Structures are given as C-alpha cells and as structure tokens.
C-alpha positions as CSV (number, residue, x, y, z in Angstrom):
1,M,-15.0,-15.8,-22.2
2,Q,-14.6,-13.8,-19.1
3,K,-11.9,-11.2,-19.2
4,N,-9.0,-11.4,-16.8
5,L,-10.0,-9.2,-13.9
6,T,-7.6,-6.7,-12.4
7,D,-6.4,-6.9,-8.8
8,Q,-8.6,-4.0,-7.9
9,E,-11.7,-5.7,-9.4
10,L,-11.0,-8.8,-7.5
11,V,-10.5,-6.8,-4.3
12,Q,-13.9,-5.1,-4.9
13,R,-15.6,-8.4,-5.5
14,T,-14.0,-9.9,-2.4
15,L,-15.3,-7.0,-0.3
16,T,-18.8,-7.7,-1.5
17,G,-18.5,-11.2,-0.2
18,E,-17.3,-13.1,-3.3
19,L,-14.8,-15.5,-1.8
20,S,-13.8,-17.0,-5.1
21,A,-12.4,-13.6,-6.1
22,F,-10.0,-13.7,-3.2
23,E,-9.0,-17.2,-4.1
24,K,-8.0,-15.9,-7.5
25,L,-5.8,-13.3,-5.9
26,V,-4.2,-16.1,-3.8
27,R,-3.5,-18.2,-6.9
28,R,-2.1,-15.2,-8.7
29,Y,0.4,-14.2,-6.1
30,Q,1.0,-17.2,-3.9
31,Q,4.3,-18.2,-5.6
32,A,5.6,-14.6,-5.6
33,V,4.9,-14.3,-1.9
34,F,6.5,-17.6,-1.2
35,N,9.7,-16.6,-3.2
36,I,10.1,-13.5,-1.0
37,V,9.6,-15.1,2.4
38,F,11.5,-18.3,1.5
39,R,14.6,-16.3,0.6
40,I,14.4,-14.6,4.0
41,L,13.6,-17.6,6.2
42,R,15.4,-20.3,4.2
43,N,13.1,-23.0,5.4
44,K,10.2,-24.3,3.3
45,E,7.9,-25.1,6.1
46,E,8.4,-21.8,7.8
47,A,7.9,-20.0,4.5
48,E,4.6,-21.9,3.8
49,D,3.3,-20.9,7.2
50,I,4.1,-17.2,6.6
51,V,2.5,-17.3,3.1
52,Q,-0.7,-18.7,4.7
53,E,-0.6,-16.1,7.5
54,S,0.1,-13.3,5.0
55,F,-3.0,-14.1,2.9
56,I,-5.1,-14.4,6.1
57,K,-3.9,-11.0,7.3
58,C,-4.5,-9.6,3.8
59,Y,-8.1,-10.9,3.8
60,Q,-8.8,-9.6,7.3
61,N,-7.4,-6.1,6.4
62,L,-8.6,-5.9,2.8
63,D,-11.0,-3.0,3.6
64,K,-7.9,-1.0,4.6
65,Y,-6.2,-1.4,1.2
66,D,-6.0,1.8,-0.8
67,Q,-7.4,0.7,-4.2
68,G,-5.8,3.7,-5.8
69,R,-2.4,2.0,-5.3
70,P,-1.0,-1.2,-6.8
71,F,-2.0,-4.3,-4.9
72,T,1.3,-6.2,-4.9
73,P,3.4,-3.8,-2.8
74,W,0.7,-3.8,-0.2
75,L,0.6,-7.6,-0.1
76,Y,4.4,-7.9,-0.2
77,R,4.6,-5.4,2.7
78,I,2.4,-7.7,4.8
79,A,4.4,-10.8,3.9
80,S,7.8,-9.0,4.4
81,N,6.8,-7.8,7.9
82,L,5.6,-11.2,9.0
83,A,8.8,-12.9,7.6
84,L,11.1,-10.4,9.4
85,T,9.2,-10.9,12.6
86,R,9.6,-14.6,12.3
87,V,13.3,-14.2,11.7
88,R,13.6,-12.2,14.9
89,Q,11.6,-14.9,16.7
90,L,13.8,-17.7,15.4
91,K,17.0,-15.7,16.0
92,R,18.8,-17.9,13.5
93,H,19.4,-18.5,9.8
94,R,19.5,-21.9,8.3
95,L,21.4,-22.1,5.1
96,I,19.9,-24.6,2.6
97,P,20.5,-25.1,-1.2
98,W,18.7,-22.8,-3.6
99,D,15.2,-24.3,-4.0
100,T,13.9,-25.1,-7.4
101,A,11.0,-22.8,-6.7
102,S,13.5,-19.8,-6.8
103,S,13.4,-17.8,-9.9
104,Q,16.3,-16.3,-11.9
105,L,17.6,-12.9,-10.8
106,A,15.5,-10.1,-12.3
107,D,18.6,-8.3,-13.4
108,R,20.7,-10.6,-15.6
109,N,23.7,-8.3,-15.1
110,A,23.5,-8.6,-11.3
111,V,26.1,-11.3,-11.1
112,N,29.4,-11.5,-13.0
113,P,31.3,-14.4,-11.6
114,A,34.1,-16.5,-13.2
115,A,32.9,-17.8,-16.6
116,S,33.7,-21.4,-15.6
117,L,30.9,-21.5,-13.0
118,E,27.7,-23.2,-14.0
119,A,24.4,-21.3,-13.7
120,V,23.1,-23.5,-10.9
121,E,26.3,-23.1,-8.9
122,I,26.1,-19.4,-9.3
123,K,22.6,-19.2,-7.9
124,Q,23.5,-21.4,-5.0
125,E,26.6,-19.3,-4.2
126,V,24.8,-16.0,-4.4
127,S,22.1,-17.4,-2.2
128,S,24.6,-18.4,0.4
129,Y,26.2,-15.0,0.4
130,L,22.9,-13.3,0.6
131,A,22.2,-15.2,3.8
132,K,25.2,-13.5,5.4
133,L,23.5,-10.1,5.2
134,K,21.2,-8.6,7.8
135,P,17.5,-9.6,7.3
136,L,16.5,-6.1,6.2
137,D,19.4,-5.9,3.7
138,Q,18.4,-9.3,2.3
139,L,14.9,-8.1,1.9
140,V,16.0,-5.0,-0.1
141,I,18.1,-7.1,-2.4
142,I,15.3,-9.6,-2.9
143,L,12.6,-7.0,-3.6
144,R,14.8,-5.1,-6.1
145,Y,16.6,-7.9,-8.0
146,Y,14.4,-10.9,-7.5
147,Q,10.9,-9.2,-7.6
148,D,12.1,-6.3,-9.9
149,L,10.3,-3.7,-7.8
150,N,11.3,0.0,-8.1
151,Y,12.5,2.1,-5.2
152,D,9.2,3.7,-4.5
153,E,7.5,0.3,-4.3
154,I,10.2,-0.9,-1.9
155,A,9.9,2.2,0.2
156,Y,6.2,1.6,0.6
157,I,6.8,-2.0,1.6
158,L,9.4,-1.1,4.1
159,D,7.5,2.0,5.3
160,T,10.5,4.3,4.6
161,T,11.6,6.9,2.0
162,H,12.9,6.5,-1.5
163,N,16.3,7.9,-0.4
164,N,16.6,5.5,2.5
165,V,16.0,2.6,0.1
166,E,18.8,3.9,-2.2
167,V,21.2,4.1,0.7
168,R,20.3,0.7,2.1
169,L,20.5,-1.0,-1.3
170,C,23.9,0.6,-2.0
171,R,25.3,-0.6,1.3
172,A,23.8,-4.1,0.9
173,R,25.3,-4.3,-2.6
174,Q,28.7,-3.2,-1.2
175,R,28.5,-5.8,1.6
176,L,27.5,-8.5,-0.9
177,R,30.4,-7.6,-3.1
178,Q,32.8,-7.8,-0.2
179,I,31.5,-11.2,0.8
180,W,31.8,-12.5,-2.8
181,E,35.3,-11.1,-3.3
182,N,36.5,-12.5,0.1
183,Q,35.2,-15.9,-0.8
184,E,36.9,-15.8,-4.2
185,V,40.2,-14.9,-2.6
186,K,39.9,-17.9,-0.3
187,K,39.4,-20.2,-3.3
188,C,42.6,-19.0,-4.9
189,S,46.0,-20.6,-4.1
190,P,48.3,-18.6,-1.8
191,A,50.5,-17.7,-4.8
192,V,47.5,-16.3,-6.8
193,K,45.5,-14.2,-4.4
194,Q,44.0,-11.9,-6.9
195,K,40.4,-10.7,-7.1
196,N,39.7,-12.3,-10.4
197,S,36.0,-12.5,-9.8
198,S,33.6,-9.8,-8.6
199,I,30.0,-9.0,-8.2
200,S,28.6,-5.8,-9.7
201,I,25.0,-5.1,-8.8
C-alpha cells in the first residue's frame, strides 16, 4: 500500500509533471478552502468560483511556493486574497443561513450564549453577526477560530506581522462581542434590559 504523501511530496511530483499529484492536493484541501471563502462571500456559487480560481492560481504559481514552509497557509493566502477582491468587486454582503458544509468552531469556548439556544441556532446567529464585521476582520476570525491557524500562519496569509494580527483579532472580537450583546439586549423586554448573554472569544 502506498504511503500517504506529504504536501511537499505532492508539490514536487506536480512540478515534475505528475498532474494526478496536484489532483490529490485539490481533493485534500478543496473543502477547507471552500469553508474559508464561503464564510467571506456568503454565496455558494461565488465561493465555488473562487475555489476553482484559487487552485488554478495555485497550480500556475506552484514553482514560487517555498517548500520549506507549510503548504496550507500559502494556499489559504491565495484563496483569501481572491475572496477579498471579489467582496470589493461585489460591494455587498448577502446574508444567508449557515450552510451545512460549515464546520463547528475550532474553539469550543468561543461562544457562550444563553443555555436555552440550540446548537444550530447558535451557529446561525454567530454567522449573522460575523457578517456585520469588515471583510478583513471576518477573515481573521475565520482563520483563527474556524481553521484553527496560529498567529504566525495568519500573519503570513495576510502579509502582515504577528503583532498586527493580535491587534486586529482583539478588535474584531470586541466588535463581535458588542454586536452580540446589543442583539441580546434587543431581545429582552423593556423591563429586563440586562446583558444576560455574552460572547467571550
């Protein structure tokens, strides 16, 4: 039985002309790339287009990939840039329900809503609040809590510094917390306007 090849080995084989090796990379990361761009674009067809474009650009620039670094941040960087560019082109966000393709938050402690809310409702609600953030702030949250990337990997994807990622993530979390708490206050009756739910990520 053939051993499971590493990303770097598949890249090397692709560069020698073995197209099936690149097809394996596509199958390995297609869903992860879709999850990232879908949460930014919030449209299935647009996300599928960006996924396809991302892998085409990846293949065309594979000789520029530094094989001494992990493959996924390099791939996610391509996909993220294309998705953000498409957002700017569309100049709009369309809010749709959380798709079944979306995975659970990487950090189970990221959300602490009222205990009465069902898990599916929580995911839909957080998704709607996330859509209210700026695209780049959304992306930082997505990469950290949905893809479970560390600060250095995110910094590489966004072409910035570790410290800038920390600052942007902190501000994005604060904004998300404000949005959550404001919505919770609106749900309460006028006589009980207490912040009895919060978000702590």
